[in-house]
SEFITOR-830285 format. One line per field, with one value per atom (N, C-alpha, C, CB): residue number from 1; residue in one letter; atom name; x, y, z. Coordinates in steps of 0.05 Angstrom, whole numbers, m for minus. Each point is the difference from the previous one (the first is absolute). Glycine has a CB too. Example, Ala and Ser with C-alpha at 12.3 -4.5 7.8 and 13.67 -1.06 7.14 Angstrom:
% residues 2
num [1; 1; 1; 1; 2; 2; 2; 2]
residu [A; A; A; A; S; S; S; S]
atome [N; CA; C; CB; N; CA; C; CB]
X [264; m18; 18; m38; 31; 16; m15; 24]
Y [m114; 24; 24; m23; 44; 24; 22; m13]
Z [156; 0; 0; 25; m39; 1; 14; m43]
//
This chain:
% residues 158
num [1; 1; 1; 1; 2; 2; 2; 2; 3; 3; 3; 3; 4; 4; 4; 4; 5; 5; 5; 5; 6; 6; 6; 6; 7; 7; 7; 7; 8; 8; 8; 8; 9; 9; 9; 9; 10; 10; 10; 10; 11; 11; 11; 11; 12; 12; 12; 12; 13; 13; 13; 13; 14; 14; 14; 14; 15; 15; 15; 15; 16; 16; 16; 16; 17; 17; 17; 17; 18; 18; 18; 18; 19; 19; 19; 19; 20; 20; 20; 20; 21; 21; 21; 21; 22; 22; 22; 22; 23; 23; 23; 23; 24; 24; 24; 24; 25; 25; 25; 25; 26; 26; 26; 26; 27; 27; 27; 27; 28; 28; 28; 28; 29; 29; 29; 29; 30; 30; 30; 30; 31; 31; 31; 31; 32; 32; 32; 32; 33; 33; 33; 33; 34; 34; 34; 34; 35; 35; 35; 35; 36; 36; 36; 36; 37; 37; 37; 37; 38; 38; 38; 38; 39; 39; 39; 39; 40; 40; 40; 40; 41; 41; 41; 41; 42; 42; 42; 42; 43; 43; 43; 43; 44; 44; 44; 44; 45; 45; 45; 45; 46; 46; 46; 46; 47; 47; 47; 47; 48; 48; 48; 48; 49; 49; 49; 49; 50; 50; 50; 50; 51; 51; 51; 51; 52; 52; 52; 52; 53; 53; 53; 53; 54; 54; 54; 54; 55; 55; 55; 55; 56; 56; 56; 56; 57; 57; 57; 57; 58; 58; 58; 58; 59; 59; 59; 59; 60; 60; 60; 60; 61; 61; 61; 61; 62; 62; 62; 62; 63; 63; 63; 63; 64; 64; 64; 64; 65; 65; 65; 65; 66; 66; 66; 66; 67; 67; 67; 67; 68; 68; 68; 68; 69; 69; 69; 69; 70; 70; 70; 70; 71; 71; 71; 71; 72; 72; 72; 72; 73; 73; 73; 73; 74; 74; 74; 74; 75; 75; 75; 75; 76; 76; 76; 76; 77; 77; 77; 77; 78; 78; 78; 78; 79; 79; 79; 79; 80; 80; 80; 80; 81; 81; 81; 81; 82; 82; 82; 82; 83; 83; 83; 83; 84; 84; 84; 84; 85; 85; 85; 85; 86; 86; 86; 86; 87; 87; 87; 87; 88; 88; 88; 88; 89; 89; 89; 89; 90; 90; 90; 90; 91; 91; 91; 91; 92; 92; 92; 92; 93; 93; 93; 93; 94; 94; 94; 94; 95; 95; 95; 95; 96; 96; 96; 96; 97; 97; 97; 97; 98; 98; 98; 98; 99; 99; 99; 99; 100; 100; 100; 100; 101; 101; 101; 101; 102; 102; 102; 102; 103; 103; 103; 103; 104; 104; 104; 104; 105; 105; 105; 105; 106; 106; 106; 106; 107; 107; 107; 107; 108; 108; 108; 108; 109; 109; 109; 109; 110; 110; 110; 110; 111; 111; 111; 111; 112; 112; 112; 112; 113; 113; 113; 113; 114; 114; 114; 114; 115; 115; 115; 115; 116; 116; 116; 116; 117; 117; 117; 117; 118; 118; 118; 118; 119; 119; 119; 119; 120; 120; 120; 120; 121; 121; 121; 121; 122; 122; 122; 122; 123; 123; 123; 123; 124; 124; 124; 124; 125; 125; 125; 125; 126; 126; 126; 126; 127; 127; 127; 127; 128; 128; 128; 128; 129; 129; 129; 129; 130; 130; 130; 130; 131; 131; 131; 131; 132; 132; 132; 132; 133; 133; 133; 133; 134; 134; 134; 134; 135; 135; 135; 135; 136; 136; 136; 136; 137; 137; 137; 137; 138; 138; 138; 138; 139; 139; 139; 139; 140; 140; 140; 140; 141; 141; 141; 141; 142; 142; 142; 142; 143; 143; 143; 143; 144; 144; 144; 144; 145; 145; 145; 145; 146; 146; 146; 146; 147; 147; 147; 147; 148; 148; 148; 148; 149; 149; 149; 149; 150; 150; 150; 150; 151; 151; 151; 151; 152; 152; 152; 152; 153; 153; 153; 153; 154; 154; 154; 154; 155; 155; 155; 155; 156; 156; 156; 156; 157; 157; 157; 157; 158; 158; 158; 158]
residu [M; M; M; M; K; K; K; K; S; S; S; S; T; T; T; T; S; S; S; S; F; F; F; F; V; V; V; V; T; T; T; T; P; P; P; P; S; S; S; S; A; A; A; A; A; A; A; A; D; D; D; D; V; V; V; V; L; L; L; L; D; D; D; D; V; V; V; V; K; K; K; K; L; L; L; L; W; W; W; W; L; L; L; L; R; R; R; R; L; L; L; L; L; L; L; L; S; S; S; S; C; C; C; C; V; V; V; V; N; N; N; N; I; I; I; I; I; I; I; I; E; E; E; E; T; T; T; T; E; E; E; E; L; L; L; L; R; R; R; R; Q; Q; Q; Q; R; R; R; R; M; M; M; M; R; R; R; R; E; E; E; E; Q; Q; Q; Q; F; F; F; F; G; G; G; G; S; S; S; S; T; T; T; T; L; L; L; L; P; P; P; P; R; R; R; R; F; F; F; F; D; D; D; D; M; M; M; M; L; L; L; L; A; A; A; A; Q; Q; Q; Q; L; L; L; L; D; D; D; D; R; R; R; R; F; F; F; F; P; P; P; P; E; E; E; E; G; G; G; G; I; I; I; I; K; K; K; K; M; M; M; M; G; G; G; G; E; E; E; E; L; L; L; L; S; S; S; S; R; R; R; R; L; L; L; L; M; M; M; M; L; L; L; L; V; V; V; V; T; T; T; T; G; G; G; G; G; G; G; G; N; N; N; N; I; I; I; I; T; T; T; T; G; G; G; G; L; L; L; L; A; A; A; A; D; D; D; D; S; S; S; S; L; L; L; L; E; E; E; E; K; K; K; K; E; E; E; E; G; G; G; G; M; M; M; M; A; A; A; A; E; E; E; E; R; R; R; R; V; V; V; V; Y; Y; Y; Y; D; D; D; D; P; P; P; P; S; S; S; S; D; D; D; D; R; R; R; R; R; R; R; R; A; A; A; A; C; C; C; C; R; R; R; R; V; V; V; V; R; R; R; R; L; L; L; L; T; T; T; T; R; R; R; R; V; V; V; V; G; G; G; G; K; K; K; K; Q; Q; Q; Q; Q; Q; Q; Q; F; F; F; F; D; D; D; D; L; L; L; L; M; M; M; M; A; A; A; A; E; E; E; E; A; A; A; A; H; H; H; H; Q; Q; Q; Q; H; H; H; H; W; W; W; W; L; L; L; L; N; N; N; N; T; T; T; T; L; L; L; L; M; M; M; M; A; A; A; A; N; N; N; N; I; I; I; I; P; P; P; P; A; A; A; A; Q; Q; Q; Q; E; E; E; E; K; K; K; K; S; S; S; S; Q; Q; Q; Q; L; L; L; L; Y; Y; Y; Y; P; P; P; P; L; L; L; L; L; L; L; L; G; G; G; G; H; H; H; H; F; F; F; F; K; K; K; K; H; H; H; H; Q; Q; Q; Q; L; L; L; L; T; T; T; T; R; R; R; R; E; E; E; E; G; G; G; G; R; R; R; R; E; E; E; E]
atome [N; CA; C; CB; N; CA; C; CB; N; CA; C; CB; N; CA; C; CB; N; CA; C; CB; N; CA; C; CB; N; CA; C; CB; N; CA; C; CB; N; CA; C; CB; N; CA; C; CB; N; CA; C; CB; N; CA; C; CB; N; CA; C; CB; N; CA; C; CB; N; CA; C; CB; N; CA; C; CB; N; CA; C; CB; N; CA; C; CB; N; CA; C; CB; N; CA; C; CB; N; CA; C; CB; N; CA; C; CB; N; CA; C; CB; N; CA; C; CB; N; CA; C; CB; N; CA; C; CB; N; CA; C; CB; N; CA; C; CB; N; CA; C; CB; N; CA; C; CB; N; CA; C; CB; N; CA; C; CB; N; CA; C; CB; N; CA; C; CB; N; CA; C; CB; N; CA; C; CB; N; CA; C; CB; N; CA; C; CB; N; CA; C; CB; N; CA; C; CB; N; CA; C; CB; N; CA; C; CB; N; CA; C; CB; N; CA; C; CB; N; CA; C; CB; N; CA; C; CB; N; CA; C; CB; N; CA; C; CB; N; CA; C; CB; N; CA; C; CB; N; CA; C; CB; N; CA; C; CB; N; CA; C; CB; N; CA; C; CB; N; CA; C; CB; N; CA; C; CB; N; CA; C; CB; N; CA; C; CB; N; CA; C; CB; N; CA; C; CB; N; CA; C; CB; N; CA; C; CB; N; CA; C; CB; N; CA; C; CB; N; CA; C; CB; N; CA; C; CB; N; CA; C; CB; N; CA; C; CB; N; CA; C; CB; N; CA; C; CB; N; CA; C; CB; N; CA; C; CB; N; CA; C; CB; N; CA; C; CB; N; CA; C; CB; N; CA; C; CB; N; CA; C; CB; N; CA; C; CB; N; CA; C; CB; N; CA; C; CB; N; CA; C; CB; N; CA; C; CB; N; CA; C; CB; N; CA; C; CB; N; CA; C; CB; N; CA; C; CB; N; CA; C; CB; N; CA; C; CB; N; CA; C; CB; N; CA; C; CB; N; CA; C; CB; N; CA; C; CB; N; CA; C; CB; N; CA; C; CB; N; CA; C; CB; N; CA; C; CB; N; CA; C; CB; N; CA; C; CB; N; CA; C; CB; N; CA; C; CB; N; CA; C; CB; N; CA; C; CB; N; CA; C; CB; N; CA; C; CB; N; CA; C; CB; N; CA; C; CB; N; CA; C; CB; N; CA; C; CB; N; CA; C; CB; N; CA; C; CB; N; CA; C; CB; N; CA; C; CB; N; CA; C; CB; N; CA; C; CB; N; CA; C; CB; N; CA; C; CB; N; CA; C; CB; N; CA; C; CB; N; CA; C; CB; N; CA; C; CB; N; CA; C; CB; N; CA; C; CB; N; CA; C; CB; N; CA; C; CB; N; CA; C; CB; N; CA; C; CB; N; CA; C; CB; N; CA; C; CB; N; CA; C; CB; N; CA; C; CB; N; CA; C; CB; N; CA; C; CB; N; CA; C; CB; N; CA; C; CB; N; CA; C; CB; N; CA; C; CB; N; CA; C; CB; N; CA; C; CB; N; CA; C; CB; N; CA; C; CB; N; CA; C; CB; N; CA; C; CB; N; CA; C; CB; N; CA; C; CB; N; CA; C; CB; N; CA; C; CB; N; CA; C; CB; N; CA; C; CB; N; CA; C; CB; N; CA; C; CB; N; CA; C; CB; N; CA; C; CB; N; CA; C; CB; N; CA; C; CB; N; CA; C; CB; N; CA; C; CB; N; CA; C; CB; N; CA; C; CB]
X [1468; 3; 0; m19; 37; 2; m14; 34; m49; m20; 17; m42; 41; 15; m25; 44; m31; m21; 9; m9; m20; 6; m14; 3; 18; m1; m13; 48; m71; m15; 19; m45; 49; 15; m14; 18; 1; m11; m7; 24; m39; m8; 28; m42; 60; 29; 12; 11; m12; 14; m19; 27; m50; m13; 6; m33; 37; 12; 21; m13; 33; 28; m1; 23; m37; m8; m12; m9; m11; m14; 24; m46; 61; 15; 21; m10; 23; 21; m13; 24; m54; m12; m2; m27; 14; m3; 27; m36; 59; 26; 7; 13; m13; 7; m18; 16; m42; m16; 7; m42; 46; 12; 27; m24; 44; 24; m5; 20; m37; m1; m10; m12; m16; m8; 18; m41; 55; 21; 23; m12; 18; 22; m11; 20; m42; m9; m4; m21; 10; m2; 28; m46; 65; 28; 14; 7; m10; 9; m13; 7; m31; m11; 6; m29; 31; 6; 32; m41; 60; 28; 5; 13; m30; m2; m5; m23; m2; m12; 15; m47; 59; 12; 27; m27; 42; 32; 7; 5; m23; 8; 17; 0; m6; 22; m18; 30; m16; m10; 7; 3; m18; 8; 25; m45; 55; 21; 25; m23; 24; 16; 0; m7; m18; 4; 5; m25; 21; 7; 38; m53; 62; 28; 10; m8; m5; 10; m1; m23; 0; 0; 23; m43; 48; 25; 27; m24; 31; 20; 2; m4; m16; m6; 10; m49; 43; 11; 33; m44; 55; 26; 15; m14; 21; 10; 24; m22; 38; 30; m1; 26; m50; m5; m1; 24; m38; m5; 5; m32; 46; 6; m28; 52; m49; m21; m15; 24; m4; m11; m17; 42; m32; m15; m27; 46; m48; m27; m15; 16; m9; m16; m10; 22; m11; m8; m20; 43; m37; m17; m30; 48; m44; m24; m12; 15; m4; m19; 3; m36; 53; m1; 24; m29; 29; 27; 22; m25; 48; 21; m9; 38; m46; m8; m18; 0; m22; m15; 10; m25; 46; 15; 15; 4; 9; 20; m21; 38; m59; m15; m9; m15; 8; m6; 22; m30; 52; 24; 11; 12; m17; 10; m23; 26; m50; m20; 6; m38; 38; 4; 31; m32; 50; 25; m4; 24; m36; 0; m19; 4; m23; m11; 12; m33; 55; 17; m9; 6; m20; m11; 19; m50; 65; 12; 32; m50; 67; 27; 15; 5; 9; 17; 26; m22; 28; 30; 17; m14; 36; 17; 21; m7; 9; 26; 25; m22; 41; 27; 12; 10; m11; 17; m12; 21; m50; m14; m23; 15; m10; m15; m22; 35; m40; m26; m22; 31; m17; m15; m12; 33; m60; m12; m24; 20; m21; m18; m20; 36; m59; m18; m9; m12; 15; m13; m19; 40; m57; m11; 15; m32; 27; 12; m18; 24; m9; m18; m25; 39; m38; m27; m25; 35; m25; m13; m8; 28; m8; m13; m23; 44; m43; m21; m23; 28; m28; m24; m9; 12; 0; m10; m15; 37; m25; m12; m31; 54; m53; m30; m11; 7; m2; m18; m8; 17; 2; m2; m24; 50; m51; m16; m27; 33; m32; m30; m13; 13; 7; m4; m10; 39; m33; m6; m30; 52; m59; m18; m27; 33; m23; m19; m9; 24; m8; m4; m16; 42; m36; m15; m27; 39; m44; m28; m16; 16; m2; m9; m11; 37; m20; m9; m19; 41; m43; m14; m25; 23; m38; m27; 2; m20; 48; 2; 9; 6; m27; 9; 31; m54; 59; 32; m1; 13; m32; m1; 1; m20; 4; 4; 31; m47; 56; 30; 15; m4; 1; 17; m3; m10; m8; m5; 5; m33; 30; 5; 33; m45; 55; 32; 17; m3; m1; 17; m15; 17; m41; m17; 17; m56; 59; 17; 25; m26; 40; 31; 4; 8; m32; 0; m2; m21; 1; m6; 22; m46; 59; 26; 19; m8; 12; 20; m7; 16; m42; m6; 2; m24; 24; 2; 33; m49; 69; 26; 7; 8; 15; 10; 0; 25; m15; 7; m26; 41; m62; m26; m17; 2; 8; m17; 13; m16; 43; 13; m6; 30]
Y [2443; m8; m28; 40; m48; m24; m17; 17; m32; m10; m20; 3; 1; m20; m23; 40; m61; m22; m9; m19; 16; m6; m23; 45; m60; m31; m1; m16; m1; m6; m15; m3; 13; m17; m26; 41; m64; m22; 3; m27; 7; m7; 3; m39; 22; 1; 27; m47; 57; 27; 22; m7; 7; 14; m6; 2; m29; m13; 13; m46; 48; 11; 26; m28; 39; 34; 1; 15; m28; m3; m5; m24; 2; m9; 20; m50; 64; 22; 20; m6; 16; 22; m11; 22; m46; m10; 1; m29; 18; 1; 30; m41; 58; 29; 12; 4; m8; 14; m14; 10; m39; m5; 10; m36; 39; 13; 29; m31; 46; 30; 1; 16; m35; 5; m8; m2; m16; m3; 20; m43; 52; 18; 28; m25; 30; 26; 1; 6; m30; 0; m3; m23; 14; m6; 31; m54; 66; 28; 18; m5; 2; 18; m4; 4; m29; m11; 7; m35; 33; m1; 37; m55; 68; 31; 8; 4; m18; 16; m10; 4; m31; m14; 9; m37; 42; 1; 27; m54; 66; 26; m8; 28; m50; m15; m4; m29; 16; m10; m27; 41; m54; m33; 2; m16; 38; m4; m4; 22; m6; 2; m26; 47; m57; m24; m21; 14; m12; m25; 0; 12; 10; 10; m13; 50; m44; m11; m33; 46; m54; m32; m12; 7; 5; m5; m2; 16; 9; m1; m16; 35; m42; m17; m33; 35; m38; m24; m2; m1; 23; 5; 11; 8; m21; 13; 8; m24; 17; 12; 23; m49; 54; 23; m14; 37; m21; m6; 23; m34; 28; 19; 16; m22; 46; 15; m8; 31; m41; m8; m30; 28; m39; m32; 8; m30; 54; 8; 11; 8; 6; 7; m25; 44; m61; m20; m22; 12; m12; m16; 15; m19; 47; 10; 9; 12; m17; 7; 31; m38; 56; 30; 4; 11; 20; 10; 3; 23; m17; 6; 26; m23; 41; 27; m4; 18; m31; m9; m9; m8; m12; m12; 25; m48; 56; 25; 17; 7; 2; 19; m17; 30; m56; m13; 1; m27; 19; m5; 25; m37; 60; 23; 7; 15; m19; 11; m20; 18; m41; m23; 6; m41; 53; 5; 24; m19; 39; 25; m5; 29; m49; m11; m15; 1; m13; m15; m32; 44; m50; m28; m15; 15; m7; m14; 15; m19; 9; 12; m15; 14; 4; m10; m9; 25; m45; m8; m9; m12; 26; 4; m22; 54; m66; m17; 19; m39; 30; 17; m4; m9; m15; m2; 11; m40; 47; 15; 12; m27; 52; 24; 1; 23; m34; 1; m23; 18; m38; m24; 5; m32; 42; 3; m15; 38; m51; m14; 17; m37; 29; 12; m24; 36; m27; m20; 12; m31; 17; 13; 8; m22; 42; 4; m10; 39; m36; m13; 14; m6; 30; 17; m10; 42; m46; m11; m25; 24; m47; m25; 4; m24; 41; m2; 8; 6; 20; 7; m19; 42; m57; m16; m23; 13; m24; m22; 8; m22; 48; 7; 7; 22; m14; 0; m22; 37; m57; m23; m18; 7; m3; m13; 7; m4; 37; 12; m8; 36; m39; m3; m34; 43; m57; m29; m1; m11; 28; m3; 15; m10; 29; 15; m20; 46; m63; m20; m19; 6; m19; m20; 11; m22; 47; 11; 3; 21; m16; 7; m26; 38; m57; m31; m22; 9; 1; m15; m11; 24; m9; m18; m20; 36; m39; m19; m26; 34; m55; m29; m11; m14; 3; m12; m17; m6; m10; m15; 11; m24; 49; 16; 8; 11; 3; 7; m18; 22; m47; m28; m10; m18; 28; m7; 21; m30; 57; 23; 5; 14; m20; 6; m18; 11; m40; m13; 8; m43; 46; 11; 27; m20; 39; 25; m1; 18; m43; m4; m10; m18; m3; m13; 26; m49; 66; 19; 21; m8; 20; 11; m10; 7; m38; m10; m4; m20; 20; 0; 30; m41; 61; 26; 11; 7; m28; 5; m9; m6; 14; m8; m31; 41; m52; m32; m17; 10; 9; m13; m1; 12; 5; 7; m13; 45; m57; m11; m25; 27]
Z [m1950; 28; 6; 10; 8; 6; 20; m16; 11; 20; 22; m39; 64; 16; 14; 13; m18; 13; 29; m49; 57; 33; m1; 26; m12; 0; 32; m37; 36; 24; 21; m28; 51; 21; 5; 21; m17; 6; 30; m37; 46; 33; 19; m15; 2; 17; 2; m15; m14; 5; 18; m49; 50; 21; 31; m36; 32; 34; 3; 2; m20; 10; 7; m27; 11; 10; 24; m43; 48; 30; 23; m22; 14; 25; 1; m1; m20; 6; 16; m41; 35; 18; 25; m34; 37; 27; 22; m25; 13; 11; 9; m29; 8; 2; 20; m47; 45; 25; 30; m36; 37; 27; 12; m11; m6; 2; 8; m32; 19; 0; 31; m57; 68; 21; 21; m19; 17; 20; 6; m12; m12; m3; 13; m47; 36; 15; 29; m39; 48; 33; 12; 0; m14; 14; 1; m21; m4; 0; 21; m49; 49; 24; 22; m20; 36; 20; 5; m6; m14; 5; 4; m35; 24; 0; 31; m52; 58; 23; 24; m19; 22; 21; 4; m8; m13; m4; m15; m3; m7; m13; m26; 48; m61; m16; m29; 47; m65; m26; m3; m20; 5; m12; m12; m11; m8; m9; 18; m34; 58; 18; 13; 3; 6; 13; m15; 28; m51; m24; 1; m43; 44; m1; 31; m36; 51; 31; 2; 25; m34; m9; m12; m8; m21; m7; 15; m29; 38; 25; 18; m5; 14; 25; m11; 21; m49; m10; m1; m26; 22; m6; 27; m51; 71; 25; m10; 37; m54; m2; m22; 11; m24; m17; m26; 29; m47; m28; m17; 13; m43; m9; m17; 4; m8; m10; m22; 17; m39; m24; 8; m31; 45; 7; 12; 13; 9; 12; m20; 42; m69; m18; m15; 0; m6; m14; 15; m24; 48; 19; 7; 23; m25; 5; m25; 44; m65; m25; m8; 17; m6; 0; m9; 34; m44; m9; 20; m33; 22; 19; 13; m28; 19; 6; 28; m54; 49; 23; 23; m28; 23; 20; 14; m26; 11; 15; 19; m46; 34; 17; 22; m37; 40; 22; 19; m25; 13; 17; 13; m29; 18; 9; 25; m50; 47; 15; 27; m43; 39; 23; 14; m30; 15; 11; 18; m40; 31; 14; 30; m51; 47; 30; 14; m13; 4; 16; m1; 31; m52; m2; m20; 9; m26; m15; m6; m17; 8; m7; m25; 51; m61; m18; 9; m28; 21; m1; m23; 39; m39; m26; 1; m4; m23; 2; 2; m30; 47; 6; m29; 57; m73; m17; m32; 36; m33; m20; 8; m29; 32; 9; m13; 12; m37; m17; 10; m43; 57; 7; 30; m31; 31; 24; 5; m1; 26; 13; 20; m5; 6; 14; 22; m41; 70; 14; 24; m14; 28; 22; 22; m14; 30; 25; 25; m23; 41; 30; m4; 40; m39; 0; m23; 15; m37; m27; 6; m32; 42; 6; 19; m8; 30; 20; m12; 35; m49; m15; m17; 1; m17; m19; 14; m31; 53; 9; 15; 6; 1; 11; m28; 52; m73; m20; m14; m2; 1; m10; 13; m9; 43; 15; m5; 28; m32; m9; m25; 23; m42; m28; m1; m17; 26; 6; 12; 10; 12; 9; m15; 37; m54; m18; m22; 10; m22; m20; 15; m27; 51; 12; 5; 21; m16; 2; m22; 31; m51; m30; m12; m8; 15; m7; 13; m12; 41; 18; m6; 27; m43; m14; m18; 3; m17; m17; 12; m32; 33; 14; m8; m3; 20; m3; m25; 53; m55; m23; m26; 27; m32; m19; m7; 13; 6; 0; m10; 34; m22; m6; m32; 54; m63; m33; m9; m2; 2; m11; m6; 25; m2; m1; m21; 52; m53; m24; m25; 26; m30; m27; m2; 7; 4; m7; m4; 22; m13; 0; m34; 60; m67; m26; m17; 12; m3; m21; m10; 18; 8; 1; m20; 46; m41; m19; m28; 36; m48; m18; m15; 17; m3; m10; m5; 25; m15; m1; m29; 52; m62; m25; m9; 9; 13; 3; m2; 33; m23; 1; m22; 41; m61; m28; m18; 9; m9; m18; m5; 9]
//
């Protein structure tokens, strides 16, 4: 029987795990609250809100594949969301007359109005959730997290 040796983690290794868990718990707390409020106030979900937000960024529409890439979800998820939003009159598919396979999705007037209401509420909820964090701490945390994010990307690790 092979014995496996366990290397005692260093203090830095333990701190890395603690940092990861702290970040994850903060995200989970915020996301849980936002999901609940989105469901209660708008009968909607965060993925739907995220898609509406992406569509709002591209008034002329955006290809489904690009939406999938931006939202970090599968094409099937995007298709399902687009179908649902289209049925509700919040989004529409626009086909390229020269290539029927090329399709863009864009917000309708109704979708834009609904998104604006949701975005205003979303902003208010975030402001409420973060109200007890002093402005100076937010100003310090933001660039630190930006640097951390950069370090996590491929170019930051090479």
